[in-house]
C-alpha distance (Angstrom), angle and dihedral (degrees) to the residues before:
residue distance angle dihedral
X1 . . .
X2 3.80 . .
X3 3.80 122.1 .
X4 3.83 92.2 -166.3
X5 3.80 125.5 86.6
X6 3.82 120.0 -170.4
X7 3.80 110.4 -158.1
X8 3.81 114.7 -157.1
X9 3.83 119.4 -178.5
X10 3.79 113.7 -152.5
X11 3.77 139.0 -166.7
X12 3.81 115.8 165.8
X13 3.80 97.3 -17.1
X14 3.81 100.3 141.1
X15 3.82 90.8 129.0
X16 3.79 92.5 58.5
X17 3.78 113.3 22.7
X18 3.83 102.2 81.5
X19 3.79 92.6 47.0
X20 3.81 89.9 46.9
X21 3.80 92.6 51.8
X22 3.80 92.6 50.4
X23 3.80 92.3 45.6
X24 3.81 94.1 52.5
X25 3.79 92.4 46.7
X26 3.82 90.7 50.7
X27 3.82 92.5 60.5
X28 3.82 119.5 111.8
X29 3.82 91.1 -118.0
X30 3.82 121.0 68.3
X31 3.80 110.6 -111.3
X32 3.78 130.1 172.1
X33 3.81 120.3 -148.8
X34 3.80 131.1 -141.9
X35 3.80 114.9 -168.7
X36 3.81 113.1 -158.4
X37 3.80 104.4 -162.0
X38 3.79 121.3 -170.1
X39 3.79 98.3 -151.9
X40 3.81 96.2 -72.0
X41 3.82 107.4 -157.8
X42 3.82 90.8 -154.3
X43 3.82 92.8 70.3
X44 3.80 99.5 -104.3
X45 3.82 91.4 144.1
X46 3.80 92.0 52.3
X47 3.79 90.6 53.9
X48 3.81 90.3 50.6
X49 3.80 91.5 50.6
X50 3.79 89.8 51.4
X51 3.81 89.0 54.2
X52 3.80 91.1 51.1
X53 3.81 88.3 72.3
X54 3.79 88.7 65.4
X55 3.80 97.6 36.5
X56 3.80 102.8 38.5
X57 3.80 112.7 173.4
X58 3.81 92.3 12.4
X59 3.80 102.7 63.0
X60 3.80 119.3 57.7
X61 3.79 134.1 175.2
X62 3.78 132.6 -155.5
X63 3.80 111.9 -166.3
X64 3.79 122.6 -156.6
X65 3.78 130.7 -177.3
X66 3.78 113.1 -111.2
X67 3.80 134.0 -20.3
X68 3.80 105.1 -47.0
X69 3.79 99.2 166.2
X70 3.78 138.0 -86.7
X71 3.79 94.4 -96.4
X72 3.79 95.3 52.4
X73 3.82 89.5 47.4
X74 3.78 91.7 56.1
X75 3.80 93.0 44.2
X76 3.80 90.0 51.0
X77 3.80 87.4 51.4
X78 3.81 92.4 48.1
X79 3.79 91.5 51.0
X80 3.80 91.0 48.5
X81 3.79 91.9 50.9
X82 3.79 95.9 43.7
X83 3.80 88.8 57.9
X84 3.82 87.0 63.8
X85 3.83 110.7 66.6
X86 3.80 94.6 -158.0
X87 3.80 92.2 75.4
X88 3.80 115.0 87.1
X89 3.81 99.7 159.0
X90 3.80 126.0 47.8
X91 3.80 123.7 -165.6
X92 3.80 133.0 -160.4
X93 3.78 115.5 -153.5
X94 3.80 138.7 158.5
X95 3.79 120.2 -118.3
X96 3.81 95.6 -136.5
X97 3.84 100.1 75.5
X98 3.79 92.9 -111.5
X99 3.80 80.6 122.5
X100 3.80 112.0 56.2
X101 3.83 107.5 -128.1
X102 3.81 89.9 -147.1
X103 3.81 87.9 70.3
X104 3.81 90.6 65.0
X105 3.79 87.9 84.1
X106 3.81 92.1 54.3
X107 3.81 92.3 48.3
X108 3.80 89.1 50.5
X109 3.81 92.2 50.0
X110 3.81 91.4 49.9
X111 3.81 89.0 61.4
X112 3.79 103.9 29.2
X113 3.81 97.7 41.1
X114 3.81 107.5 17.6
X115 3.80 102.1 46.3
X116 3.78 101.8 -107.6
X117 3.78 120.5 148.9
X118 3.81 88.9 -163.4
X119 3.79 127.2 15.0
X120 3.80 122.2 -159.9
X121 3.79 127.0 -158.1
X122 3.79 97.3 -131.9
X123 3.80 130.4 -159.2
X124 3.79 93.6 -173.0
X125 3.79 106.9 52.0
X126 3.81 121.5 88.0
X127 3.78 108.3 -67.1
X128 3.80 94.8 21.4
X129 3.78 121.7 113.0
X130 3.78 148.4 167.4
X131 3.79 119.1 -120.6
X132 3.81 128.7 -157.7
X133 3.80 94.5 -2.0
X134 3.83 122.5 140.0
X135 3.79 114.1 -117.4
X136 3.82 94.3 -112.3
X137 3.79 92.3 55.7
X138 3.80 91.0 47.3
X139 3.81 89.3 52.0
X140 3.81 91.6 48.7
X141 3.80 93.1 48.2
X142 3.80 95.7 46.7
X143 3.79 91.2 43.3
X144 3.81 90.5 52.5
X145 3.79 90.9 51.4
X146 3.80 91.8 49.3
X147 3.81 90.8 47.8
X148 3.81 92.1 51.7
X149 3.81 92.2 48.9
X150 3.79 91.6 50.5
X151 3.80 93.5 49.9
X152 3.81 99.0 40.6
X153 3.83 102.2 30.2
X154 3.80 88.1 -136.0
X155 3.83 111.9 159.0
X156 3.80 89.9 -138.4
X157 3.80 116.5 118.0
X158 3.81 94.1 -158.6
X159 3.83 106.2 34.8
X160 3.82 93.5 159.3
X161 3.82 93.4 56.0
X162 3.80 116.8 128.7
X163 3.82 99.3 -163.8
X164 3.80 102.8 90.3
X165 3.80 143.9 150.2
X166 3.80 120.0 -151.7
X167 3.76 126.3 -169.3
X168 3.78 116.1 -132.3
X169 3.80 91.7 -113.3
X170 3.81 91.2 61.1
X171 3.79 94.9 50.6
X172 3.80 91.8 44.8
X173 3.82 89.4 54.0
X174 3.83 97.3 50.9
X175 3.78 120.1 85.1
X176 3.79 100.7 -137.7
X177 3.80 90.9 -162.2
X178 3.82 87.4 68.8
X179 3.81 93.5 56.7
X180 3.80 104.5 102.1
X181 3.80 105.1 -179.5
X182 3.79 122.9 85.5
X183 3.83 100.7 175.6
X184 3.79 130.6 59.1
X185 3.80 90.1 -56.1
X186 3.79 84.6 72.8
X187 3.81 86.3 80.3
X188 3.80 90.7 57.3
X189 3.79 93.6 47.6
X190 3.81 94.5 49.7
X191 3.80 91.2 53.1
X192 3.80 90.2 45.6
X193 3.81 90.9 50.8
X194 3.80 91.5 48.1
X195 3.80 90.9 50.4
X196 3.81 93.3 44.6
X197 3.80 90.3 54.8
X198 3.80 91.3 53.9
X199 3.78 101.5 -106.9
X200 3.80 124.8 146.0
X201 3.81 118.2 -108.1
X202 3.81 118.6 -160.3
X203 3.81 122.8 -168.3
X204 3.80 120.5 -144.5
X205 3.82 117.9 -164.0
X206 3.81 114.2 -117.7
X207 3.79 138.4 169.8
X208 3.80 109.9 -119.2
X209 3.81 114.6 -154.1
X210 3.78 125.9 -165.7
X211 3.80 114.3 -113.5
X212 3.82 117.0 -89.7
X213 3.80 100.2 -168.8
X214 3.81 128.4 41.8
X215 3.79 132.1 13.4
X216 3.81 127.7 -61.2
X217 3.83 116.3 -112.8
X218 3.83 94.2 -149.3
X219 3.82 115.9 125.4
X220 3.81 140.8 169.1
X221 3.80 89.6 -105.9
X222 3.78 90.7 58.0
X223 3.80 91.2 51.4
X224 3.81 92.3 49.0
X225 3.80 90.4 50.1
X226 3.78 90.1 54.4
X227 3.81 95.6 46.3
X228 3.80 100.7 45.1
X229 3.77 97.7 25.4
X230 3.79 93.9 60.2
X231 3.80 91.2 61.1
X232 3.81 90.9 49.3
X233 3.80 90.5 47.2
X234 3.80 91.7 52.0
X235 3.80 92.1 48.2
X236 3.82 92.8 50.4
X237 3.79 90.6 50.5
X238 3.81 90.5 69.0
X239 3.79 90.0 63.6
X240 3.81 107.0 31.2
X241 3.79 144.2 28.2
X242 3.78 131.8 -131.8
X243 3.78 90.3 -134.1
X244 3.78 123.6 112.3
X245 3.80 108.2 -96.8
């Protein structure tokens, strides 16, 4: 019985999801998958359900109505997994292969064998890199990471990263009702909450590749949330904790 749950939010990922499922289940470590689908009109959920016939007990799906945000999708997945005591390690990963599924094993080892409470697939530590990105997007991404580090004082080189492993103890300690962000800034806030509560964050170098199939979900609203929200998050931290009261 697996103690690892890989949570993958989806919205219109029919080009990627079946290949992703098969790739994760081919890994040398035993992972379970939870797809959190936000009512994809392209039939992503139907494809997942078809795969459940082959991977019964290992592949799960949580269907939601409409696009409710990346952060709420992950929190819904966390809550689902925490209700099942077998899961000790929870993973965030994109469906589009920008995160290499083979690195799941390394993220797991960083927590299970190397003492991390959270492990982060990092583009900006030694050995990490970006592949097939235009220079302006690289500059924006690295600049955002530098900005977050300056505002939050987090010793995390890639605070915006979305390829993450959490131990159960971290997720059980965080009050999800205090997590404000629903877009990509959610990734920043979860790392900030983990750090604020005194847990150890370990970065694992990865190669991040731009998606090949499907359409990017990035928007101006997401960028604004990250820029202005980080300052608000830092200010609130002087007066409250992310811990469960």
